[in-house]
C-alpha positions in Angstrom: -12.1 -5.8 3.7 -13.4 -3.1 6.0 -17.0 -2.1 5.4 -19.0 0.8 6.7 -22.3 2.5 6.0 -24.5 5.2 7.5 -28.0 5.3 8.8 -29.9 8.5 9.6 -32.8 8.3 12.1 -34.9 10.6 14.3 -33.1 11.8 17.4 -34.1 10.0 20.6 -32.4 7.4 22.8 -32.0 4.6 20.3 -30.1 1.4 19.5 -29.3 -0.1 16.1 -28.3 -3.6 15.1 -27.5 -5.5 11.9 -29.1 -8.8 10.8 -28.2 -11.3 8.1 -31.1 -11.2 5.6 -30.2 -14.7 4.4 -30.3 -16.3 7.8 -32.7 -13.9 9.5 -30.6 -13.8 12.6 -29.3 -11.0 14.8 -25.6 -10.3 14.7 -24.7 -9.4 18.3 -21.1 -8.1 17.6 -22.4 -5.6 15.1 -24.8 -3.9 17.5 -24.4 -0.2 18.0 -26.0 1.8 20.8 -26.1 5.6 21.3 -27.8 7.7 24.0 -28.5 11.4 23.5 -30.9 14.1 24.6 -32.6 15.8 21.6 -32.8 19.6 21.6 -35.7 19.6 19.1 -38.8 17.6 18.6 -37.8 16.3 15.2 -34.3 15.7 13.8 -31.9 13.1 12.4 -29.1 11.1 13.8 -26.2 9.7 11.8 -24.8 6.4 13.1 -21.8 4.5 11.7 -21.3 0.7 11.6 -17.8 -0.4 11.1 -17.0 -4.1 10.7 -14.9 -6.6 8.9 -17.1 -7.6 6.0 -14.9 -10.4 4.6 -17.0 -13.1 6.2 -20.2 -11.5 4.9 -19.2 -11.2 1.2 -22.1 -12.0 -1.1 -24.6 -11.6 1.7 -27.1 -8.8 2.4 -27.3 -7.2 5.8 -30.3 -5.3 7.1 -30.3 -2.6 9.8 -32.9 -2.9 12.6 -33.6 0.0 14.9 -35.2 0.1 18.3 -36.1 3.2 20.3 -36.1 3.1 24.0 -37.3 5.5 26.7 -36.4 4.8 30.3 -35.6 1.2 29.4 -38.9 0.6 27.6 -39.0 0.0 23.8 -41.4 2.5 22.5 -40.7 2.2 18.7 -39.1 -0.4 16.4 -38.1 -0.6 12.7 -37.3 -4.1 11.8 -38.2 -5.2 8.3 -36.0 -7.8 6.8 -37.4 -7.0 3.3 -36.9 -3.2 3.5 -34.4 -2.3 0.7 -33.8 1.1 2.3 -32.4 -0.7 5.3 -30.4 -3.3 3.3 -26.8 -3.3 2.2 -25.2 -5.9 0.0 -21.6 -6.9 1.0 -19.7 -6.8 -2.3 -16.3 -8.0 -3.2 -14.4 -8.2 -6.5 -11.3 -10.1 -7.6 -9.3 -9.7 -10.8 -7.0 -11.7 -13.0 -5.3 -10.1 -16.0 -3.6 -11.8 -18.9 -2.1 -10.9 -22.2 -4.4 -11.7 -25.1 -1.7 -13.1 -27.4 0.1 -15.3 -24.8 -2.8 -16.1 -22.5 -0.3 -15.7 -19.6 0.9 -13.0 -17.3 3.8 -12.2 -19.7 3.1 -9.9 -22.6 4.6 -9.7 -26.1 6.3 -6.6 -27.5 3.9 -4.9 -29.9 2.6 -1.4 -30.5 -1.0 -2.6 -29.9 -0.9 -5.1 -27.0 -4.2 -6.2 -25.6 -4.7 -7.1 -21.9 -7.9 -8.8 -20.8 -8.8 -8.4 -17.1 -11.4 -10.8 -15.8 -13.2 -9.3 -12.9 -15.0 -11.7 -10.5 -17.8 -10.2 -8.4 -20.0 -11.3 -5.5 -23.0 -9.6 -3.9 -24.4 -7.6 -6.8 -28.1 -7.0 -7.4 -29.4 -8.7 -10.6 -30.9 -6.4 -13.1 -29.1 -3.3 -11.8 -26.5 -1.4 -13.8 -22.8 -1.4 -12.7 -19.6 0.0 -14.1 -16.1 -1.4 -13.7 -13.3 1.1 -14.3 -9.7 0.0 -14.4 -6.3 1.6 -14.8 -2.8 0.2 -15.3 -0.2 1.0 -12.7 3.6 0.9 -13.0 4.8 -1.2 -10.2 8.2 0.5 -10.2 6.7 3.9 -9.5 3.2 3.1 -8.1 1.8 5.7 -10.6 -0.8 5.3 -13.4 0.8 4.4 -16.7 0.5 7.1 -19.3 1.2 6.8 -23.0 1.3 10.0 -25.2 0.2 11.9 -22.1 -3.0 9.8 -21.6 -3.6 7.4 -18.8 -4.1 3.8 -19.9 -7.5 2.8 -18.7 -10.4 0.4 -19.5 -14.1 0.4 -18.7 -17.0 -2.0 -18.9 -20.7 -1.5 -18.1 -22.9 -4.4 -17.4 -26.1 -5.6 -15.9 -25.6 -8.9 -13.9 -28.2 -11.7 -14.1 -27.0 -13.3 -10.9 -25.4 -11.9 -7.7 -22.0 -13.6 -8.6 -20.2 -13.7 -11.9 -17.5 -12.3 -14.1 -17.0 -9.5 -16.5 -14.0 -8.5 -18.7 -12.2 -5.2 -19.0 -10.0 -4.6 -22.0 -6.8 -2.5 -22.1 -4.8 -1.6 -25.3 -1.3 -0.2 -25.0 2.2 0.0 -26.6 4.4 -2.5 -24.7 7.5 -1.3 -26.5 7.3 1.9 -24.4 7.4 -0.1 -21.1 9.8 -2.9 -21.8 11.2 -4.6 -18.7 8.4 -3.2 -16.5 5.8 -4.9 -14.3 2.3 -3.5 -14.9 -0.5 -4.0 -12.4 -4.2 -3.5 -13.0 -6.3 -1.7 -10.5 -10.2 -2.0 -10.7 -13.0 0.0 -9.1 -16.7 -1.1 -9.2 -19.4 1.6 -9.3 -23.1 1.3 -8.9 -24.8 2.8 -12.0 -23.9 3.5 -15.6 -21.4 6.1 -16.8 -22.9 6.2 -20.3 -26.4 6.9 -18.9 -25.0 9.4 -16.4 -26.7 7.7 -13.5 -23.8 6.8 -11.2 -25.1 6.6 -7.6 -21.9 7.9 -6.3 -18.3 8.8 -7.4 -17.2 6.6 -4.6 -16.7 2.9 -5.7 -18.7 0.2 -3.9 -15.8 -2.2 -4.3 -12.1 -2.0 -5.3 -9.2 -4.3 -6.0 -5.9 -2.4 -5.8 -2.8 -4.4 -4.8 0.6 -3.7 -6.4 1.9 -7.1 -5.0 -1.0 -9.2 -6.5 0.5 -11.5 -9.1 -2.9 -12.2 -10.6 -3.2 -8.5 -11.4 0.4 -8.3 -12.8 1.7 -8.4 -16.4 5.4 -8.7 -17.0 6.8 -6.9 -20.1 9.9 -8.5 -21.6 13.1 -6.7 -22.6 14.1 -6.5 -26.3 17.1 -8.9 -26.8 20.2 -7.1 -27.9 21.6 -8.1 -31.3 24.9 -6.6 -32.5 24.6 -4.8 -35.9 25.8 -6.8 -38.9 29.0 -5.3 -40.2 30.3 -8.1 -42.3 33.7 -7.9 -40.5 33.4 -11.3 -38.8 32.1 -12.9 -41.9 34.8 -11.7 -44.2 37.8 -11.4 -42.0 39.2 -14.7 -43.2 38.7 -13.6 -46.8 40.5 -10.3 -46.1 43.4 -11.9 -44.4 43.8 -14.4 -47.2 43.6 -11.6 -49.8 46.2 -9.6 -47.9 48.6 -12.5 -47.6 48.0 -13.4 -51.2 48.6 -9.8 -52.3 51.8 -9.6 -50.2 53.1 -12.8 -51.7 52.3 -11.6 -55.2 54.2 -8.3 -54.6 57.3 -10.2 -53.3 57.2 -12.5 -56.3 57.0 -9.5 -58.8 59.8 -7.7 -57.0 62.0 -10.8 -57.1 61.3 -11.4 -60.7 62.3 -7.8 -61.5 65.4 -8.2 -59.5 66.4 -11.3 -61.3 65.7 -9.7 -64.6 67.8 -6.8 -63.7 70.6 -9.0 -62.6 70.5 -11.0 -65.9 70.6 -7.8 -67.9 73.7 -6.6 -65.9 75.5 -10.0 -66.0 75.4 -10.4 -62.2 74.1 -13.4 -60.4 71.3 -13.3 -57.9 72.3 -13.1 -54.3 70.9 -16.0 -52.4 71.6 -16.9 -48.8 74.0 -19.7 -48.4 72.6 -23.2 -47.9 73.2 -24.6 -44.4 
């Protein structure tokens, strides 16, 4: 997971660094320095920190700034409790299952329900968040649409602890996607959509991996059953009836022939006995 954030400070020769709030220690490898000559008395400087935040998930990092002139520190801003200088390193993981089967294989119904359990770390207790999910078709990499509408789910919540779980519900017609692998993508936003107070349209954490088995639901294929015609069931009866009818016709013709022969005084012609 790559993390980045921006700080804006007054323009002067300056250096920045990041500290772990939990451990109160300086992180040397995340130090960023920049020298410049200001053109005006007051101004702002944008500085980017880019780092691998995987080892910092669930922690809060705080930016410290020091201002130097000719090698002498002339100003410093280093407050471990300053929320304006703090950034929580957030991560989310998801696991989706079919409600009826409790597994990663769905049933074929017109109103299937998928439950995606989203695990989070690094959130601020008491603050509003929104999880927005969408279902992707693995075969195309595109968002699944049914009746022209994307299949999505959304849950708003206020965590009581920095780490926990929340569920996102999806309802769809699985008959329309038989044989497909469906993958759930989730984005986490700071703020509430309902209250129209999202801090940004950019998610603070995402989990989007088409190859993640925990995010995947398999849709079965409808078994093929040949239509019932009755031919197999009654073929024996039909053959028997045909044979019986044929034998009856031969017997009637023979009886008539014998009767005609008796009336004419002639004997029946029979093949000689061997």
